[in-house]
Phi, psi and omega in degrees: 000317182296319183297323179292325178296317184289333185266352180252114185300322182296318180295321179297321180295317178299317180298318179296317178296321179298317180296321179300319179293321181289325177299320180298329182265359185296138177299152180293152177297174182289193189291333183291125176294145182301325181297330181274336187244355184215177358286159180247131180238128172226147173259115186273185187292344177274353184091001179279141171272118180255127182243131175240140181292331182207174179299133178292138180252341181228102185251137175242135177253126182212175175099193187293133178056052186298334180295329179293317177296316179298322182293334172286312181299320185290352173287351180251126181304326183297335184295335185301318181267334187273335174279110184257343181212149181209143174274141176235138176232101187099182186253350186294332181301326179302316186297305186286315183297323178295332178290319191260345186232107181292345180266008184304319184297340181270355181274150177272125179265130182247141177245115183040062187285148165268176182299330180298317180295325180289316179302323183296344179269005178059043184285147167253004173197139170244135179242134182218168179258140178148168179235005175226144178299147181233175182302326178298314178298322178296315180296317180291326178298328180292339178246020171064033170263117181291145178228136179244129178263134176253127171269128185232013187278346178223160176303324179293318176296319178299318180298318177295319179299317179297317179297319179295318179294322176300319178292318183290333179263001179071029183224064180296334179296319178294321178300319179292322178297315178297316181299317179297321182297311179292317184297322181296318181287322178294320180295323179299315180291314183297320180297320180294335182270358182264008179289128180301140175081003180293139180272127178258113179295149177280117190244136169248119172252128180219156176262135182245132174218168176234131180234113182062032180084359180254136179291138176231124182234148180207159184243152184279161178288162182303314185277003187279159184302322182299319178294317180297323179298316179299313182295316182294325182280004175093026177249160177251107183294120186279344191269351192294322183287334185257337179291147180297140177293108186209164177264007181231202178275148178244125180292138177227185183213173185295329179296316178293320179299320178296324178292322177295323178049061184288158173285324183225141175239125180243123187250123170271109185269131178309137189303334182279356182250158177269121187298318181297320179293321179297313181294323177297320179295319180293317180297327181281344181288138184300314183285317178294319181297340180277350181292143182301318181296321180291318180301322184267009176080023182256040175250119188233153171256132178292133183291164174206166167240253169288321178239161180286152179273003181265344189274167177284048170263160178306342178295353180304330181292322175295323178298317179295317181297315179298316183293321178298317180291327179289317182280331184226066186300325181291321182287332182245036180301326184271000179278111182267103184293326177297318177295323179293323177297315178297319179294320181299303184285332179284312183287317188272330185237005173062032176272137176281164182300325181295320178292319180296312182290326185275329187248329185257314184302323178298341182266352185257126176237112185269349190235032178281111179208000000 
C-alpha cells in the first residue's frame, strides 16, 4: 500500500493537502513556550538529526514491534497523555498497556496503518523501531511529519533510545534515572563474568514454533538481542559459526543441534504455545531426548510475562539476569529474581506490588525445564 502511495503523484498531493488542513486544526501546544522548551535536536538510530521546534504534544507509535517502542515510552510519565495513537499487532498489547497506563482507553488503536490514518491523528511526532528508514518514514517526511527511529537491539542502542525519549518528552532527569537502573544491573552481571578462568557453558538458544503440527526451530543472528543475552550472561553461543550470515533468524534441525552438542539448551517458545507442554514434548521425542543437554536436565524455556524476556523490549535486562542465574547458579546465588521483577515493574512502570503479584506474577514461570 505504501509503495503505491509513494509512486502516484495524485495520492501524494491529496495526502499533503489533507495534512495542511489538519495542521490548521491542530490543538495548540501545552503551557511551555517554545522558546523555553525548544528547539529539540536528537540523533536517531538511522543517524538522522531530527529537530522539533517544541516538545511534541501528540505522539503516534507505529511500525515493526510497536509494543517494544511503547514499553520504552511508558517508562516516562509524560507519555501517558502525549501518546495519542498506537499501532497494535496482536492482542497482548491490550493487557500490559492497560495495566500501566490509565489513559489507554482514550488512545486510538491502529491496525497496520498507512500514512493517511496517522495524519488523521494530528501528530507532531511519530516514533518507531528500527535503524534504517522505511517507506512509512518516507511517506510521512513528504508531508513534514517528523519521525524518530529507536534502535533497541543492544544495551548501547537502548541507552541512546532512552536519552532521546527523555529529550523529546522534556524529562532528561527521568532518562538518567532509567539509565542508572539498567546500567547497575548490567554492570553486576558483566562484572561477575569477568573473573579469570570462569567456565562458559556452550549454549544453544533457539525459537520454537509449530507449523501444521510439525516443530520448527531457528536460531538468532549474531547481532541480535538473543545472542547478546547469552554472551552477556556468561554463555558461549554454539550456533554462530554454522548459522547463515543473516540479519534474521536461521532455520535449523535436530541433526545440526546434535552436532553442536550444547551444554545448555534455552527455548524461546512461541507465545501461542504452552512452554511446559513444548518442553515435555521435546523430552519425549527420541532424537531430542538423546541430546546430552536434555539427558542432564539442561533444557529450559525462556521466561515471559505478557511479552518474552528475550526480545529487544526493555525486559531484556530481566532476560539477562534470569539467564545468568540459570547458567551460573553458584555465582548468582544471591540474585533474587522475584525481587528484580518487582523492582522492574515498580520502578520503571509505577506498578504497585498488588498489581504485580495479582496480574503479572501468575503469568511468569522462571523454572520451566
